[in-house]
N, C-alpha and C positions, 0 to 999 in steps of 0.2 A: 360138890359143885352146886347142886340145886339148893342145898341148905344155905350156902353162901349167898346165892341170889335172893333167897327169901329174906335173909338178914339185911342185905343191902336195900331191898324194897321197903322193909319195915323201918330202917333208919331214915330213908328218904321221906317216907310218909310222916314219920315223927318230926323231921326237920321242917317239912312243909306245913305241918300243923302248928308248930311253934312259931314259924315265920308268919303264918296267917293270923295266929292269935295276937301276936305283937303288932302286926300291921293293922289289924282290925281295931285294936285299942287306940293306936295312933290316928287312924282315920276318924274314930269317934271324937277324939280330942280336937282334930282339925275342924270337923263339922261344928262342934260347939263353939270354937273360936270364930269361925266364919259367921255363924248365926248371931254371935254377940256383936259383930261390927255394926256401927250405926247405919250404914247404907245397905245392910243385908236385904231388906225388903225391896229396895230399888233394884239391887242386883238380881234378886230372884225373879222379879217381874221382867227385867231385861232378858234373863235366861229363858224364861218361858216364851216370851215373844219370839226370840231367835229360833227356838225349837219349833214353834208353830209355823214360822215362815219356812222351815225346812220340811215340815210335814212329819215331825217326829215327836213322840211323847216323852216326858221325863222318865217314865217307867222303862221305855225302850233304851234310853241312854244309860240309866242305872244298870239295867241288865247287861248291856254291852260292856260297861266298865267292870262289873263284877266278873263277867266271863273272861275278860282280859287278865284281870288279877288272878283268877283261879287257874287259868291255863299257863300263867307265868309263875307257878309254884306258890300260890296264895300270896302274891306280892301286892298287897293292898296299898303299899306306899306310892304306887303310880297314880292312884285316884286323886290324892291331894295335889299332885303335880299338874294333872289335867285340869282340875277345877281351879287351881291357882292361875293357870293360863287363861281360863275363861274370865276370871275375876280381873286380871290385868287388861283383857280386851274390853271388858265393861268399863273399867276406869279410863281407858284410852278413848273410847267412844264418848264417855261423859265429858271428857276434856276436849272433845272436838275432833279426834282422829278416828276414822272409820277402819275397822278390821273385821273380817269374817269370823264367825264363832268357832268353827271347827277346822280352820285351815291348818293350824299348828297346835296340837294339844299341849306341847311343852315348849319352852323357849329354846331357841337355837343356841347351842353352846359351841364355842370354839375349842378346838383341841389344844391341849397343852403341847408345847414343843418337847420332843423327846430329848432326854438327856444326851449329852455328848458321849460318843462311844470311845472308850479308853482302849488303848493298845497295850498289850503286855510288853514288858521290857525284854523278854526273851524272843520276841518276834514270832510267837506261836500263833498269832492271829486270833487270840482269845477275844471273844466278843462278850462284853459285859451286859448286853441287853438280856432281860429276862424273857424266857420263852414260856408259853402256856399251851397246854393241850386243850383246845377249846371244846373238844368232845366231852370233857369232864367238867366244863365250866358250869353247866346247868345243875350239876350235883353239888356244887360248892355252896356254902352258906352265903348269905348276903354280905356279911362282913368280909369273908374271904374273897368274894367276887370284887368288892370295892377295893380291897387291898391289892388284888392282882391288877386291876385296871389302873390304879394309881401308880403302882410300881413300874408298869409298862409305859407310863406317860400318856395314856389315852384320856384320862380324866384329870 
C-alpha cells in the first residue's frame, strides 16, 4: 500500500512538472507576443500606475501570480488569462470606459446549457448525464479536466 502511494505521488509530481514546463513555455510565448504589441509601452505604464495607486509593486503581483499557478499544480496558463484581462481593461480605459484593475482577473463566462436528459425506452430511469468524482479532479491532467468539464456541459 505504501509503495502504491509513493508511485502515485511520483506520477503526480511528474505530471505537475510536465504541465508546469508546458505552461511555462506558453507563458513565455504570451509574454513575447504581448511585448511585441505596438501599445505595450503604454500598457506597461498604465499597469504600473494602477499598481502604484493600489500600493502594490509589480514584483508582489508577479509573486502572487506565480504562487497561484504553483499551488494549482503548476498551471501557468492562468497567468496569461489574468494579464489578458488587464490588457482588455487598459484598452477599455483608453477607449474611454473606466474599469478597476483587479476587479475581475478573468472575463465572466456564461455557462453552457446542459444537454437534454434522455430517457431510456425501458423506463429504467437511466440518466445520461456524466458524473464525476470531484475528489479525483485535481489529479487529472489538464486535458482530462477540460474534457470532463466540456462533457458535463459546464464549459
